N, C-alpha and C positions, 0 to 999 in steps of 0.2 A: 323496183317492180314496175312502176309507171314511168314512161319517158314522155317528156313534154317538149314541144317545139312551137315556135311562134312564126306564123306567116301572116303578114299584114295585120298585126295587132290581134290576131285570133289565136287562142291557145288550143292546140290539139294535143290530146293525150291518148296514148295507147299503151297496152300492157304487153310485156314480153311473155308469151306463153311457151313454155318448154314442151317438148313432146310428152314428157312424163306427166305434166299437169294437163296437157291437152286431151290425153286419153287416160283418165284416172282408172285405177284398178280397184280401189276401195272408196267407200263413201267419204272417209276421212281425208282422202286426197283432194276432194273438191274445195275450191276457193271461190271467192267472189268473181274472179276473172272468168270462171267457167260459165257464168250466167250473164255476161255483158250483152251478147247479141241474142236475139230471139231464137236463132237456129241452135246455138250452143246451149241455151237454156232448155229448149225442148229436148235436145239430145241427152243432156245430163239429167233432166227430170225423168226421162224414160229409163236411164241407167239406174237412178235411185229407186224407182218403182220395181225394176227387175231384182235389184239386190234385196229390197224389202220382202218381195214375194218369195224369193228363194230362201231367205231366213225364216219366214213363216212356214214354208214347206218343211224345212229341216226340223223346226220346233215341233211341228205336227207329227212328223215321222218318229221323232224321239219319244214323244208322249205315247204314241201307239205302241211302240216297241216296249216301253216301260209297262204299259197296261197288259200287254201280252205276257211279259215275264212274270208279272204279279199273278195273273191267272194260272200260269204254269206252276208257280209255287203253291197256289191254293190246291190245284189238282194233285200235286205230289203229297201235300199234307193229308188230303182226303184219302188218297191211296194208302198212306201209312196207317191212318186210323182204321180203315177197313181191314187191312192185313193184321193189325193188332187185335181188333175185335174178333176176328176169325181164328185167332191164335196161330197164325201161319208164321209170325215173326216174333222172336223173343223181345222182352222189354229192353235189353241191352242193345239189340240190333235196331229197335225203334229209336232209341236215344241217339245212336250213332247216325242213323239216316237223317234225323232232324238236325243234327249238327252239320251234316254235309250240305243240306239244303240251305240253311241260313248261313 
């Protein structure tokens, strides 16, 4: 991973960064080598922040969708109850509709 060479009793080391590790696609692809220089560190920190924000957006959207679907089920239940109270639907049909919703 790190190559070292000696020039005048000074040890220089550098890492071999492959294109795959230079441009990571996922946060798990990041390694210590990606944060060696300030420029790389800044670039990869921005990458991590973008990934984190996009994950938060996805979580938020799924929660909103889940809440909307729960509200939809509640409205269907209320509709079935009102139809049953007005005797527009038989008891068997009501049970069938409740099974379909759940």
